[in-house]
N, C-alpha and C positions, 0 to 999 in steps of 0.2 A: 733747741732745734728751731729752725726757721719757720715762721708762720706763713702759710700760703693762703692768699685771698682768692677765691674762685669767683669769677664774674658769672653769676647764675641768672640767665634771662628767662628761665621757665621753659626752655626748649629741651629737646632730647639731648643735643650734643653737650651743652654746658652741664646738664645734669649728670651725664656719664663721666665727664671730666672730673666733677666733684667726687663721684663714686670711686673712681680709680685712685685719686689722691688720698681719699680717706682710707682705702685699703692698704696704702703704703705705710700707714701708721704715723705719718707726720702730722703736726697740728694744722688743721684746715678750718677756715671760716668761709661761709657763703655770703657773698655780698651781691645784692641786686640793685640795678640802676633804674629808677623811674625816670625815663627819658622823654616820654610822650604820653601824657595822661589820657587814657581812653576808658576811664571808669564808667562812662555812660554807655559803652558799647558791649554787646553780648558775645561778639565773635572773638575767638582766640586766634593764636597764630601770628599776632603782631608783636614783634620783638620788643620787650621792655615796656609794655603797657601794664595797667593795673591788674588785669585778669591773669596775664602770664606770670606776673610777679607772685601772685597767689600760688601758682603751680610751683614756682621756685621755692617758696616757703614750705610747701607740702613735701617736696622732694628732700629738702634739707632735714626735715623732721624724720623722714623715712630712713635717711642715711645716718642720722645722728649728729648733724653738724649745727653749730650755732649759726644763725642767719640774721642779717640786717638788711634793710632797704635804704638806699641812698637816693635822696631826691636830687636829680641832676638835670631836670628839664630846662633850667635856665641856660646852663652850659651847652646843652644839646641844641637848643634853639639858636644860640649865638654862633656856635662853631660849625653846625651842620645844616640846620634848616634854612637859616637866612642866606648863607652862601649858596645853597642849592637853588633857592628862588632867584637870587641875583644872577646866577649863571644862566638859567633858562631865559630870563628877561634879556640878558646880554647876548643871546644867540649861541650859547654853548650848551653842551650836554654833560652835566656834572656826574660825578661818581661819589655819592654821599657816603657809601660804606667805607671808602678809604678815609675820608675826613673823620668819620666816626671812630675808626680805629686809631688814627693818628692823634686826634685832639681829645677824644673822650676815653676810650678803653685803655690806651697805653700812656695817657698823660694825666687827665683829670681823675680818672678812676684810681690810678696808681697813687696819686697824692692823697686821696681819701683813705686808701688801704694802708699806706705808710703811716698815717696818723693813728691808725688802729693797731699798729705794731707789726704789720706784715712786712716780710722781707722779699717776697716775690708774689707775682700774680699769675693766675692760670685762666685760660679761656678754652672754649670748645672749638677753636679754629682747627681746620684740617690743614696743617703745615708742620714742618719740623725745624728744630733748632739744633745745630751741631757746633762743636768747638773745633776749629781748624788747627792744622799743625803749627800755624803761626800764632796761635792763642786767640785769634779773633773769632767772634761768634758769626755763624753763617745761618741764613734762612734758606730752607729747602722746601720743595714741593712735597705734598702729602703722598703717602703710599697709594691712597685711593685718588687717582688723578681725576675721576669724575666729580669729586667733591672738593678738590684742591682749592684753597682760599689764599694762597701765597700772593696772588696778584694784588689783593687788597691790603697787603702789609708792607709794600715796598718802601714806605717812608720810615720804617723802624730804624732806630739807631743801635749802636753797640750797647749803650747803657740800657736801653729798653729790652733788647734781646737777652741781656745778662740776667734780668730779673723776671723774665717771662717763661711760662711753661705751657706746652701744647700737648696734653696727654693723648689726644686722638690722632696725632700725626702718623702713627704706624698702623692705624686700624682702618678698616673699610666701614662704610656706613652700615652695611649689613651686620657686621660684628658689633658695632656700637649699639644698634637696636636690640640685638640678642642679649648683650650684657644688661641692658635696661630691663628686658623681659625676665631674665634669670633673677635679677635683684628685686623684681616686683615693683619697679618704680611707676608712679602714677602717669608719667609721660611716655611710657614705653611705646604706645601706639600713636603718639602725637605726630602730626604732619609737619612739613617744612614751614618756616616763616616766610612771609612775602619778601620779594626782592628789595623794595623800598619800604621799610617798616612803618614809616609815618604817613605814607600816601594811601588813602582809602579807596577813592573812586578811580581817578586817573590823574596823571601828572598835570595836564593842562587845567583841569578843574581845581586841583590843589593850588596851582599858581594864582588862579583868579580869586580863590577864597583868601589867599594870603595877601594879595595885592589888589583889593577891589577898586583902587584908584587907577589901575592900568587902563589906558584907552583901548577899546576893542576895535582898533583900526585895521581893516583888511590890508594885508601885505601885497605889494606888487610882485607877481611871479613872472620872472624873465628867464630867457636862455643866457648862456655865456656871451652870446653875440649881441645881447641887448634887446632881443625880440620880446615884446610884451605879450604874455599869454593870458593875462587876466588878473583878477584879484582873488586872493585866497583868504585864509584865516590870519589872525595876528601872528607876527613872527615867532612869538614864544611857543606856538603850537607846532613848530617844525624842528627837525633835527637832521643833521647830515646823514645821508644814506637812506632816508625815508623814501618809500615808494608809494604807499597808499595814502589816501586822504589829502592829496595836494590841493584840491579845490579848483583845478582847472582841467579842461579836456584838450589834449593835444594830438590824439590819434596814434600815439606811440607811448611806450613805457618810459617814464621819466623818473629821475631820482633827485633828491635834494643834494646840491653840491655845496651850497654856502648859505648861511643865514646872516643877514646884515640889518640888525635893528636900527642902526643909525640912519640908514637910507630907506627903512621900511621896505626891504626888498628880500626876496627869496630867489636864489639862483638854482635852476634845475637843468638837467641835461641827461644824456644817455649814460649807460653804465660805464662805458669806456672812459667817459669824462670824470667818473667818480674815482678812478684809479689814481693813486699818488705815488711818486717815487720815494717819498720819505716824509718827514715832518720836522717842524720847528718846535722845540720843547722849552719849557720854563721849569723852574724849581728842580733842577737836576740834583739827584741824591744818590750817593753810593753808600750802601750799607756798611762797607768796610772803611768808609771815610775818604777813600780815594779810588780812582778807576782801577780795574784789574789790568794785569798785563795783557797786551794783545796776543791773540793766538798766532801761531806760525801759519800764515796763509789763511784764506777763507774769511768769514765774517767774525767780528768781535763778539757779537751777542745774538741771541734769538729774542726778538721783541714781540710782546703781545700788546695790541692796541685797544683791547677791551677784554673783559673778564673771560669770555668764552672763545676768544680768538686763538687759533691753533699755534700762532707764532710764525715769524718769518726771520730769516737770517738778515742781519743788518750791521752797519758800522755806526758807532756813536762818535760824533765830532764835537769837541769843546775846546776852548782856549785856556781853561783853568783846570787845576787838579781835581777839586771836589765838586765844584758847582759851575764850572764854565764862567763866562763873563756875565755877571748879573744873573747867574743861575740858568742861563740859556744854553741850548745845544742844538745840533742838527742830527737827525737820525736818518740814514740812507738805507733803504730796503734793497735787498738783492733782487726781489721781485715786487713790482708795484702792487699796492694794496688798496682795497676799496673801503670806504667808510672810516676815513681818518677824521674823527670828530673832535673839534676843539672842546676842551673841558674834560675829556676822558684822560686816563693815564696810559702811558707807554711804559711797560715794565720789562726790564732786561734780565735774561736768563743765560746761564751757561750750564748745560746739562740740567740737573735738578736744582741747582743753586740760583737763588734770586740775587742778582748783583746790585740792583737799584732800579731807578726809573726816573721819569719826569712827567709833567703835565703837558698835554698836547695844546700848543698855542695855535697852530694852523698846519694844514698839509703843505708840503712843498708844492709850488705851482698853484696855490689857492686862487680861486676865481674872484678876485677883488677888483 
């Protein structure tokens, strides 16, 4: 029988995923990744730190699974933390959870698990995998839409979906916690992990800790027409759509429209100026390997431009089958959207199915 390696972070969700697989009777091993060493900290709830991995080990003992810890902090720093810092310094707003899934959990982790004899890997993600009539693997949203994590998985390939298992996709969070309570798991009452697991105080403080050599030069804050409003914080302390903490007084509510580190400039404006008719994307990826057939009339897809965005109907335009020209594409919204932030992901849906997505390069009509 195929051995399944469960990525156990020490949280509620991955613990219940392991529990459900063990109950199926198939061979299961619990593997935890030490991604960010917080052994000197007493607070729990930070995914994949030393204290939480102790919880994972305890749960594995309760379930009766063999458990091993994999030290992967080097890969995590190289593929997730350093690009995260680079993005902020470059004026973008990164999504490190996507990079972690793409580079770590479904690639580096898989390689380690494969060497241990595993034929598939399981995680506690709230998402579903189905096999289509054409034989291709499909990624779908979770039953519990309030916990759905499919947005963070848009870069998965057919090969990765074929060897992945998401035991929680058909369950609600309430049901998952009840299963943990019924089984007497030590993590049954454990809270949610933080959104960015490796950031303790705040993003800006983290950037400065990681890059102490960064000059703390105040940015010029201007309007789209070039009017100088004053000096604010360094550019890496701003993100598109930000309203508070701009560092200047203008007598009206302003939003960040663009961050330009190369010019040491932050462009602000009214909310109407924040609206964009679409976006230019890079790294275009289709889970099926090629674009889906267009629908008859209406929009091609529903696109979410951040994890909690409700989605908007849109048309994806590219000149190539799988990745466009150099992986670039244009996404045109049926209704203009606010807060199209470079560095975030635009993920394409049709119904519950995730078709693919891209990384936002800039909004159409960007204020440059």
